[in-house]
C-alpha angles and dihedrals in degrees: 000000000000094000091049091041091054091051091048092048091050090050092049092050091049091049093051092045090051091052093045093049097046115074094200092052091048089050091047090050092050092049090049091049091050092050091049092052091048093052092045091049091052092053093046092046092050092049090051101039093249138123117262086232093061113108096239098064091039092054093040092051093049092048093050093048090048086072091073095070089044088057093047093050092046090052091052093044095051100032096101098032100068132059106213137041089241092056090047090051092050096049094042090048091049091055092048090048090051089053092046092054089058090061097033097094093050093048092048089056092059101137134134116282124266094270089072100244 
């Protein structure tokens, strides 16, 4: 797996560098991120009887979607350190789960504000 992992890591780095160095790709990525947060906030708000414009679903949506870059960085970090796809899955999942635990308490407290909305 190390030869294939090296090729994959090289491709991932090139892809990230392409996005970072191209203003239109960076803008497109930001717009996509904003749309994903908006959709996630709508779903969270609907499930909790809130408005998508309330701060709770906005923050919760942003926190949940912040796990994607954590996963990407964990993949890059561990790619050459493991020997099988299963091991890679396990270590990347462990990093994402560690990050998710950091936001778990806040997400579990997702309730309408004190004004009883």
